Steps between C-alpha positions, in 0.01 A plus 500: 500500500269706719277785385420354159292804403798735545729281293240470225471878488876517456471251215241721329739793531776296337267411212416866443868598519589236244220604264602868517865410445413299188308795355784740574758266344291462184498879454855565626694173456811605691320672788474198733766226520389139444617418854215712644236292322663171594544594866139619521388160372733322742357699792151396388601133471667503842202649686234317299681170540555549873126546553436163343809292574646692797844660479673163511303371203550797269869520590536135399336585167739790448810297586401211272421741218825697532724195525344302213473797263855622562654155459319430173553853362876474561506148361329614182735794451796260530362199312181598317276279718211544565421841344746516213811711438471855631672747730396798707621848421582754770167683475340321796785575736712280731507124450510189716749292304375562143140598579383850606379519859167634373414181310442287811244739654325516161458122511370525857242772435349381172544140610301556816212663311488209255494259794204678663299502177570130454368422848189702421444301182594155631491500881728556795802287583523398866551191713161350423502584129453235238789403275314686224553839662857417603611439143247685285530836680875526419429386143235765436697767686794433266283579196367815668856610573634426151231702320631805687844434350335447162395866518809630676804338341503651147452850642764457769760326286458605138393860566648593838804269482480402867630164380616372163400177327829416334351295217176695467165325473181482299281683750631854450853389573407261784541122452252228591752357745451806720136417567565130546775591745271740685235232539759250623649746750180632652343155516792380712464769764119483496509125550753525780282757676190282454678204654613721788139600566400133505757396759531805726358475849156657522423676826169459678446875509474644149392836364135527394402437139613794290231709327448508125653850463826347619512275191364780282806708587735248338271467197490878452876535531561220249253670263696824543813317386313412182341841454848658503570344158176635357588843631852463363358432154269802513785742571778328302669626187621289209873474440734222394720282720747230407546184706826312555435281194478809278124486445320834495175534691248785520439612858138586416438138403660376821288728718183412310566127527569535873165677541314231304665219692430676829128539428446138407729343760567711810174696495307183418656312793424793733140512374458124541638519853263785582204294379608205714531732796152643445359150474627433848705196399818672609412523869817348640483431875808537716403232747750237598460127456478458875233765532297342222533159659384633837208679338397191308521284811285748694236502228488122492462484877216752489327306223530174693367668813199638315421154358509347844 
């Protein structure tokens, strides 16, 4: 993508728009539809990803994410594997088979942010990466993704009834199988994308190394996802809700737990990523294998010439 500065300015605008929308929703819950937040995050992931992986790369990520998540979500609704027994209500709108159309983009947006933070913490995945990055980045990204659902699922299912856990669960109506299924699902599409990055053809002409603010944008947006649960707790009221198993939960407890979990998981991961970025260990070059080989060969020739 040309004119990186312009696109990064657009990304900053999207971050501000998302932050404002979260504040407005916390004060007036029905004022902005969930689709607006999701599509804002998708727009960020699309542009941010294209700057780093080109349009072809980020589109591959999106396709892999949509296909894997939709197949496994439908499979679980029909069989209980891998998430457990649940079904979606009509709150989230039209469905693709048994899954609302909005769910796939939600996987893409939050999934992309978790991927970026994982590469900041571990290292980039590209053709010349070690096996460590190829397999550890998807592994860590899966944890970063699941902690978001750890905050989100009880609020979305038990309180808002966007989906229903038919047999309930110990975590405010959500079963353990949900989180194991999430990890399994996101690890599959992360690993597939990592393998794609290892085998794709690298061109000789690549974009320059991206600046630190580029990575900071993803860290900030992921932190905003976590801060939303803290804000939700601060403005929430305390009523009672009953899950599908007949267990009564207090909404105040759910919101407070989501805030606590967010602080010590999502906010912690964002803070750790920010520290890594400030240390300079997250400088991820966008040079191709061929370019690196040519550069190395040139340096060796110069060194040999100077010795002679």
